[in-house]
N, C-alpha and C positions, 0 to 999 in steps of 0.2 A: 715618803708617803705621809700624807696628813690624815688625821682622824677627825671625823665630824662629831659634834656634840649631840647629846640627846635633846629632844624637845618634849615638853609635857602638855598633855591635852586633858582638860577636865572630863571626868568620866565617872560613872557609877556602875558597880558590879552588883547585879540583882539576880535573885532566883524568882522565876515565875512558873508556877505549876511544877512540873518535873524537869524543867530546863533551867540553865543559867546563861547569862549573857552580859556583855559590856554595853551599857546604855550611854548614848551621847545626845546632847542638845545640838541641833544642826549648827546653830550660830557659834558654838564653841569649837568647831572643827577648823583646821587650817583653811584659809580662803579657797585654795584650789580643790579641797576635799568637800566643799559645801555643795558641789554639783556632781552628778553621776559621772563616772569615768575611771580611767586607769589609776589616777592619783588616789581617789577614794578607795578603790579596791586594794591597792598596794598598802595603803595606810592600815586598813582593817586586817589584812593578812599579817602584817608585822605586829599589830596589837595582839592578835590571837596566837601568833607563833607558827604560822604556816607559810609555805609548805614545809612539813617536817618529815623527812624520810624515815625517821625513827618512830613516827606515829605517836609521839608523847606530848608535843606542844610545850616542852619544858621551858623554852625561851619566849613564852607569851602567856596570855591570860586564858587560853583555851584549856579544856580538861580532857582532850583526846577522845571525846565521844561526840556523836552528832548532836546530842542534847546539851553539850557544854561548849560547843564551838560556834557561838552565835553572837551577832551584833545587832544593835537597834539604834536607829537615828530618829529622833523626834523633833517636831517643829510645831509652832502655832499653826492651826489648820488653815489651809487656803480654801477649804470646802465650806459652803454655807451650812450653818446649823451644826457644825462639828467643832470639837475643842482642840483636837490634836491630830496631826498627820503622823502615821506610824510606818516606818520603812524598815524592813527586816532583811538582813544579810546572813545567809547560811555559809559559813566559811569551811571550805574543804580542809581536811587535816593534812593529807600528803600531796596535795596539788595546789598550784597557785591559782585558785579559783574561788570567787564569791558568787553564790547562786542567789539571784534576786527574783526567781520565778514563783515563789510562794510565800506563805505566811507562816509564822510560828504561833499557834494557838495558845500554847502554854505561857509564853512570854507576854501574851496579851494581858494576862492578869497583872503583870508588873507595869505595863504601859500606863494604866490609869494612875497608879500610885506615883510613878516617876513624873507624869505630867503635872499632878497636883503639887508635888514637892518642888518642881522646877519653875513654878509660876506660869505654866502653859495653860492652866485652867483659870478662868476669871474667878476672882476671890468671892464675888457675890453668889457663886454657885456652890460654894463650900460651906456646909452647915457647921455650927459649933459642935454639935453632936448629931450623929445620924449617918446617912449614906450620901455620898457624892456620886451622881451619875455622870460618867465621863463618856462622851460620844467620840469615838475614834474612827478616823478614816484610814483604812488599811491600804496604803499606796501600792503595794505589790500586786494586789488582786482587785483593787478598786471596789472595796466593800466596806460597809458600816459595821462596827462592833461597838457594843455598849458594855462598859465595865461598871459595876456597882461597888464602889470603894468605901469601906467603913471609915468613919471619922470620929475621933474623940478629942475634945478640947481643941478643935480646929486643925488637928494634925491627923495624918493618915494613921489608922490603927493597923499595925502589922501583926501584933501578937494576938493569939486567941486559941480556941480549943478545936478548930476544924482540922480534921485529920485527912490527909490525902495520900493514898497508897503510892509508894515510890518516893515519898518525902519523909525523912526521919522524924522531924519535929512538927507538932501542931502549930497552926498560925490562924490568922483571921481569914474568914471565908470571903471570897470575892466572886459573886455570881457574874458570869460572862454570857452575853447574848450575841450570837452571830446572826445579824439581820439579813434576811434574803440571801443566804449563802450562794444561791443560784439565781441570777436574774432571769425573768421570764423570757428575755430575748436570747438567753444562752441555752445550750443543750445540757441538761443534767446528765443524760446518758448520751455521750457523744456519738456512739454507734447507732443510736435510735432504738436500742434494745435494752431491756432490763437484765437479761442474761444472754451471754454470747459464748461461742466456742472460740477460744483463743489458741491459734496454732503457733507453736514455737518450734521452728526447725531444729532437729537434733535432740529435742527434749520431750515433746509430746503436745497433745491438744487438751486444753483444760476448759472446764466450765468456769465462766468468770462473770462477775458484775463489775463493770467499769463505769465509775461515777465521778462527776465533777461537782463536789459540794464540800466546802471547807478547803479541800485540796484534792486534786485529781488522784484517785485511788483505784487500784485493781484488787478486787477481792476474789480469792480462790477458796475452794474447800481444802481443809487440812488433809483429809484422807486421800485426795487426788494427787497430792505431792509427797505422800509418804509420811505424814506426821499425825500425831494424835490430837494436836491442837492445844496442848497444855505445856508445850516446851518452854524452857527458860533460856536465857541468852546463850549460855555455854553450848547447848545442844546445837545451835545454829551457827553462832559466831566462831566456833572452833573448827567448823567444817568448811574449808575453802571451796570445795567442789559445790557444796550447797549454795554458798554465797554467789558463786559464778552462775549457777542455774537461776537463782532469783534475779540476778542482774540481767540475764538474757531474757527472762520472762518480762521483766520491767521494760526493757527496750522494745520488745515486740508489742507489748501492751500500749506503750506510749505512741507507737506508730499507728496502731489500730484506733486509738483515741483521737488521732489527728494532732497530737502535741508536737510531733516531729515528722519529717518526711522520710528520713532514712534512719535505720536502727543505730548507725554509728553516731548520730547526733545525741543519743542518750548520754554519752560520756560527758557532754557539756551541759547536761541538765540533770544533775544528781539529786536535787532536792525534790523534783516532781517528775513523774507521778510516784506515789507510794505503792508498795505491794504488801498486801495483808492476807492472812488466811484465817478462816473461821471454822468453828466446830460447835456442836451442841453443848449445852451446859454439862459439866462434870466436875467432881471434886478434885482439888489439886493443892499442892504445897507451893507457896509463893517463894520468891527469891530470898525473902527474909525469914523463911521457915514457918510462916503462918499457914494454918490449914483453913481453906475455904470450901464449904460444902456446895454441892451442885444446886441445892434449893435456894441459895443466895444469889444465883446468877441466872441470866437468860441465855447466855452463850459465851464462848471464848473467842477472843480476837488477838492475833499476834501480828505485829507490823514491823516492817523494815524501814529504816531511815538512813540515808547516806551509805547504803550498802551493808548495814548491820541491823540485827534484830534489836529493836528499842527496848530499854529496860522497863518501860511502863507503857505509855501510849502518848503519841503526839496529839496535841490539842486539836489541830486541824483534822487529823485522821479521825478523832473522836466525833467531830462534826459529820464527817462522811459516814461513820458508823451509825450515828443517830438518825441521819437522813435516810440511809439505805434501809435501816430497820423499820422505818415508818412506812415504807413502800412495799406492799405485798408482792412477793415473788422474787425479790432480790435474794442473793445468797445469804446476806446478813439476816434478812427477815426470816428466811426459811430455817436457818440455823437456830434462830431464837424461838422457833415454833410456828412461824407463819401468822397470818391474820393482821389486823390493824393494831398498831402499837404507837403510843405517844412517847414512850421512853423505854430504854433497855438498860440493864446493868450487865456489863460484860467483864469477863476475867482477862487479865493481862499478866505478864510475868511478875509484877510487883504487888498485884492484888486485884482490885475491882474498881470500876468507875461507872457512874450512872450518867447518861446523857439523854436529853429529850429533844424532840423535833416536832414542829407543827407542819404537817404535809397534807396537801389536798390535790385531788385530780380535777383539773379544770379543762374542759373540752378535750379530754384525751391526753393531756399533758400534766405531768406532776409538777407541783409548785411547792416550795418550802418557804414558809414565812420567816421562820427563825429556828436556830438550834441553841440549846441552853445547857450549860454545865457550870459547876463550881470549881474554882481553883484557889490558890493562895499565892502570896508574893511577899518578898522581904528584901530590904537592902542588905547586902553583905559587906560592901566596902564603898567608900566614896572618897574621891580626891582627884588624882591625875594618873593617867597611864603615860609611860615614857617609851619613846621609840627613837631610834637614830634619825637624825635630821634628813638623811638622804634616802629614807625608806620609801618615800613616795614622790 
């Protein structure tokens, strides 16, 4: 029996928002992994340490949660008037599966920094001191995102005093704009309704807002599914029956949204849609023990990602929250008190987050020009990742 050697691939391990991922420059990948396909997926699975029946990803770079089992591939943009093409792969933990169906909004904050540091942004766009505006083409969803990256002495400024709930240490603020998260040609509400009745056989019928903005998301009322709306991770993730119910709701919601034709197809589309539940503002204690009073919030939102309650909030789901909040009559808008809203501050397990959206009703259809929020990003490690030569 012969043993193959390991190969090394240039990579950067970065935090973006409340997520972490392994970042690659497309041209640094092995030749057969520079194009979509089985080889690329197998390479990323081995880098992250999946599939892992133990659920720990001990033999890889993954952190055994949906927010730390992520990969990013960047390249000089092929799109006119864009700096960088951003491709996101959500790696399953216990399955041999990489989901390319959506974006990671949190890691978007790190995309701009990586692009600058990797020479993917023209040097004449980078000020000596100030802000570098990086125009990103998000390839998974074919959307434009703009990251405003602070620069000091011609270098990306990563440290600062911006605090983001769900992240332990402060860092430099990176405002991120999600431009036209829903194209006018697309249906923001795939069913044609702002509010629907979602029938889930064997579980019940639920009032729901199903929206495609940032990422396809199914919003439910917390009270309708037996929750207060201020639950922390343990209350949901330790309850296997609850997780199975959420997954069933997600599958039937995906079918109603037209994302799949049969509920069984949801197993191969774990990243989208998301399921979230909302409730009116109320005081609560965060996962870090911080007390937040009801008057500091407009509403609460809890969201599941890859089958588990997220420890904070996915960036793309925050876009969906901000968009839905700006449209009168959605469950998100009503939970926040109703009416016209340009921004909301919502509570999540780790604290709170403010997100804004510019929405308007044009000829009976809702249009969102952009959604805005602030994140932060930081390089954690840079060098090479090593994987066995026969991994892909």
